[in-house]
N, C-alpha and C positions, 0 to 999 in steps of 0.2 A: 525376438520380440523386441520392438523398439521401445526406448525408455518413455515415460509420460512426459508430456510438455507441463511446464509450470502451471499454466491455466488449467489443466486436467487434474493436477493436484490439488488446487484451489478448490476445484468443484468437488472433488472426492472428500476433501477435509470438512467442508461445510455445505453439505448437498441441499439443505433447506433454504440456505441464505446465497451464499456466493455461487453455489452450483446453480440456481434458477438465473442468476444474473449472467453467468458465463453463457448459459444455453441462449439467453435473450440477445446477447451482444456478439457471440463468436470469439474467436481467438485473438487475443491482443498479447503483445510483447513490450519489454520496455525500450525505451528510445536508445539510440547508439551513443557512445561515448562523444561528449562535445568538448571542445578547447575551454579550460577553464575560466580563463580571463573573459574571453567572450562570453560565456554564460553568466558569469558574475555580473559584468557590465549590463547585459541584457535585463537581468532581474531587477537591477536597481531602476533602470529606465522604465521598465513596467510596473513598478509598485502603484497600487491604488489607481490603475488606469484600466480602461477596457482594452481588450485585445487590438481593436482597430485603432484605437489613439496611441497605445504603445507601439505597434508596427509602424505608424506613420512617423513617430518621433525617432525610432530606432533607425528606420530607412534614412531620414535626414542627417542623422548623426554619422552613420557610416559613410554618407556621401562626403563628408569632410575629410575622410582619410581612413585607411585600414586600422581596424580596432586593435591596437597594440598599445601598452602602457606608454610607451615613447611618444606615440602619437597623440594619445588623450591628454598626457600631461603638458604637452606643448600647446594645445588649443587654449584660445583665451576665454575667459567667463562670458563675454558678449557673444562670441562664436556658439558657445554651448546653450546659452539662453535663448539665442536665435533660433535653434531647431526646436524649441519647446519645453526645453527642461527648466524644472524650477531651480531656484537658488540652492536649495537644500540638496537636489539631486546632483547639481554641478559639484558641490562640495563632497558628496559620497564618491562620486566617480573620480574625482581628484585624489581622495584618500585611497581609493583601491589602487589606482596606478601608482602613487607614491610608495605604497606598501610593497607592490610587486618589484617596483624598481630597486628599491633600498633593501631588499631581502626579508622585511618583516613577514610578508606571506610568500611562502615558498610553493608555488603553484605546482611545480613538478614532484613535490613530495606527497601532496594531497591524496593522488590515487592510492597510495600505500599505507595511509592511515586509517585508523577506525572510524566509524561512522561519527561516534561523539568527539573524537579527535579533530575530524574535519569541521564539525559545527563549532568547535571551540576557536579553530584558526579563523574561519569565514566570519564569525560574529565579531571578531576584533575590528573587521572594517566598518566604518561609519555607514549606516543604512542597512547593514544586513543583520537581520535579526534571525532567531531560531528557524521560523518558518521558511525564510528564504533560504537559509543553509540546507533545511531539510529538501527543499525543492531543487537545491543545487544538487544533493546527494541523488536524487531519482533521476533527474531530467539531464544532468551533465556526466555524471560518474557512474551512472548505471548501477547504483547499489539496489540489491534485490529486497531488501527488508526493513524499508522505512515506513513508518506510519506517522503522520502529521497530526498530532492529537488537537491541535488548535486550529486545524484547517475548517473553516465554517462549512465548506461544500462537503467534505467527508462527514462532518457530523450530522448534517442534514440527509445526505444520501444514507447513512448508516442507520439513521432513525426510520427512513423507509424501509430499508432491507430487513430491518429487525421487527417492522411492524409496529413501531411505537406510537405512531401519529405525532411525531413531534422530533426535532433534532435530538440525536443520541447525546449524551453526556460524555466528557472525556474518558471516564472509568468506563462506560458502556462500550465506546469504540475501543479502548484498549482491551477489554475482555473479549470483544468480537475477534479482534486481530489476534489473538492467542491461536485461533483456529486457521488463521491465514498465514502463519509463519511457515517456512522462512521466505513467503513471497507476499509480504505485505505492501511493497511497493506496487506489485502487480494489482493486488486487490484494490489499491488506491485508484490505480488507472480505471478499474471497472466500475468504481463508484463514480468517479469524475464522467465517466462516459454515459453512465445512468443518468446524470443531470443533463449532458449536452443532449442526449437523445429524447429528453422531455419525460422519461420514465417518473422522475421525482417532481411531480406537477408542483409542489411547494416550496421547492428548492431553487432560487434563481440561478441562471446559469452563469451569472458574473462571480459565483462563489468558487470558481474553478482557478487553477494556477496560471493566469494569463501572463504573469512575469516571464515565464519561460515558453510560452507558446503552445501549451500541451493540452489544450482543449479540443484537439482534433480526435 
């Protein structure tokens, strides 16, 4: 007999909540591993932007040269501002590239670190907060058990799933997440998908992590 898939285990562990959502959405799985520098740079570009705007600016940025630290650090501020980046984001991208080049951020070591250690390393970069680091864990490093308690989309979708008629609190989301271990990242994908499909009528679709292009 074949082993159960993570989405099946989620449904079994929480039949009245996640089980109903899994049945409505169908099988999902985590995205594949992504190159860390690319993913972190993309997250900075996409902060506080719609998916469409973030994709447009990212495509313009990539057109300036391959996304490597050496390339990014060599680009002038005017060139970077010219693709639509704010002055603050130019500074964040330069800080990311500089830290990688001088070894303060060892990207090669990140996959072997614990989730909290990755967050500690990533948040040393200007412009990368805990939420962005958690999205990096899920959508770049393929970590299976991450639950971003400050994600507005997750809080709203969890409130819908739990029948609260309002967004869940951090504590309520954390308590629900205990039933989703060790696949809380996948549970998060299901909650974001519920928003994307319009199942959560009162949760705006912009509350999902567009920085990593993961609202599909």
